[in-house]
N, C-alpha and C positions, 0 to 999 in steps of 0.2 A: 438477801440472806445467804449465808455461806453453807455449802453442802460438804459434808464430811464423808467421803466414800468409805463404805464398810464392805469388806469382802464377805461373801456368803460362806458360812462355815463348812458346807458340804459340796459346794459347786464353785468352780473357777469361773471368773468372768471371761466372756468371749474375747479373744485377742484377734487383732487385725494386723497382718504383716504389711508394712509400708515400704520396705526396701530402702533405696537411696533417695527417694523423692521428697521426703519431709524433713526440713531443717527445724531445729529447736533452739531457741535462745534461752540461756541459763544465766541467772544472776545468783551468785554465791552469797553466803551469809556476810562475808566481809565487803560486799559491794562489787567485787570483780565480776566480769562477764566472760562467758565462753559460749561456744556453739557446739552442737552435736547433731547427728543424724538420728531421727526417731525411727527405729527399726520396727517396733511393735508397740501397739497401744491398746488399752482397754479402759473401762470406766474406773478401774482401781489402780492403774499404773501402766508401766511399759518398760521398754528396753531401749537404751541409748547407745550409740556408737560414738565414743569420744576419742580425742587424740591421746589423752592421758586420764587416768582414773581420778575420780573425786573421792573425798573422804567418806567412807561408809558411815552412815548415821547423820550425815550433813543434811541440813534443810536448805532447799533452794527454791527460787521462783522459776517456773518453767513456762515458756510460751511457745506456741506453734500454731500454724495456720491449718485449718481444715476446710473441707468442702462447704461446711455450714458457717464458717467464719473463724476468727481467732479464738484460741483457748488459752487461758492463763490460769495457773494454779500453783499452790505450794506443794512441794514433794519432798519425800525423804529418799536420799540416795542409799541404795543397798550395796552389798558386797559385789565386787566385779565378778563376772561369770567367766571371762577368758579374754585372751588377746586375739586380735586379728591383724592382718597386714596393715590396716589403716588406723589401728589404735586398740581400744579396749571396749568390750561390751559390758555395760553396767545397768542393772535394773533399778527402777524407782517405784515408789508407791505414792499416789496422791494422798495428801493429808487434808487438803482444803481446796474446794473449788466454789466460786460464786455460782449461784443458781443458773445464770445465763451461760456461763462457761460450761457447766455440767450439761445443760440442755444442748448446746452446740456440739459437745463431744459425743453425747448419746446419738444425736441426729446424724452426725457424720459416720459413726460406727454402724448405725443401722443402714445408712446409704451404701457403705462399702459391702456390708453383709448381703443386702438386697442385690447388688450388682454381681456378687460372687454366686449367689443362689441362681440368678438369671443365667449366668454363664454355664453353671452345671446343668440346668434344665435345657439350655440350648444344645449342649453336647449330648444330652440324653436323647434328643430327637434328631440326631444326625442321620443322614441317609443310610439305609441298610447296607448298600454296596461298600461304604467306607469301612464296614466292620467285617467284610468278607476277606478271606485269605487271598494273597496275591494270585494263587493258581486259579481260583474261581473267577477273579476279575479278568485274567488272561483268556479263559475259556469263554466268558461272556463276550469279549471283544471280537472273537472269531466269527 
């Protein structure tokens, strides 16, 4: 069964920053293919870094690999946000995901969020001496 992601009217979906590590394969409406770096992703869409912009309003098939397995879905390309040294940043919104792809995407997003939360908790329990000013550390060493 196909899942049609719907944004919550009063709350934005949690986004995960991926940086340069996740490549996405894109198949355009006319059958041509291109690649992009998936910068940010959520259950409702994401942000691509492309060499050149795609037509706003275009529908594409988008595929990328996650920790939980491959995700493939249909997406609508939105207006470009800006240019970078390596190309253009262009957002998209998912318009259809198969249930298995939606499950893998959610699982992967939850996994990244859990890792981030763990890192925050780990930093919160760092040794007290790491939080002391340099002068106090110098006095302690004497």
